[in-house]
C-alpha positions, 0 to 999 in steps of 0.5 A, a space after each residue: 314536802 311529799 304531795 302525791 298527785 293522786 288526790 282522790 281515787 275513782 269511787 269516793 262518791 260519798 265524800 263527793 256527795 257530801 261536798 268534799 274535795 281533796 288536794 295535796 298539802 302545800 307549804 302554804 297550808 301549814 298555818 291551817 294544818 297547825 290550827 287544825 291540829 291545835 283544834 284536836 287538843 283544845 279539850 286536853 289542854 283546857 285542864 292545864 294551868 298554862 297561859 294562852 301563850 304557853 298553850 300556843 307555843 306547846 301546840 306549835 312545837 307538837 304540830 311541828 314535831 308531828 308534821 316532820 315525823 309524818 313527812 319522814 316516816 310516811 314519805 310515800 303517803 298522800 297528804 291531803 287537805 279536805 275542802 268543802 266549797 273551796 274552804 279547807 276543813 280538814 286533813 287526810 293523811 293516807 298511806 296505801 301500803 302493799 299489804 294494808 291502807 293506813 290512815 295516818 291521820 284524819 281530822 276536821 275542824 270542830 264545826 265540821 265534826 259530827 255531821 257525817 262528813 267523816 263517816 262518808 269519807 271513811 266508808 269510801 276509804 273502806 270500799 276502796 280497801 275492800 276492792 283492793 282486798 286490803 285491811 285498814 289500820 288507824 291509831 285512835 286515842 282511847 277517849 276519842 269521840 270518833 271511837 264509836 264511829 270506828 267501831 260502828 264501821 267494823 274497826 276492832 282494836 288489835 293492840 294498845 299502844 300507850 294512849 292509843 288503840 291500833 284499830 284494824 278493819 278487814 275486808 271480807 
């Protein structure tokens, strides 16, 4: 598992003011990361007539596949656990490529959503990209409630890819 030692660059001050810290993921984080992934799919699966056991098995399979995909295709990325007060509350997977910064994945546990934490972190990421004269991209599900946040920060949809929009923010 790739765990780049550079967890947060100089200048992520908004995230720090919000009490966020970052550390590389480890194998010991996999149960938390699986639970976090499942929390992002709860509403989507609520309409299915599946037992809790079927949903749990499906979510575990989907998490394992996603995790393996990210580790393979974004092997040079920073895979970070987001913590607050020493407790894991989210994840940030960031690929700082030569031409752009790609947010491979960002997620918070439900009780930490809609409190400005993501906005603080994203603004820091955009500031970092602007200093490097790079854009930022992210794939966002079309009906993701965070879509309005991305638009408010200046992201625009540049391509439709199934259930996702590829969104891009350009540095000025």
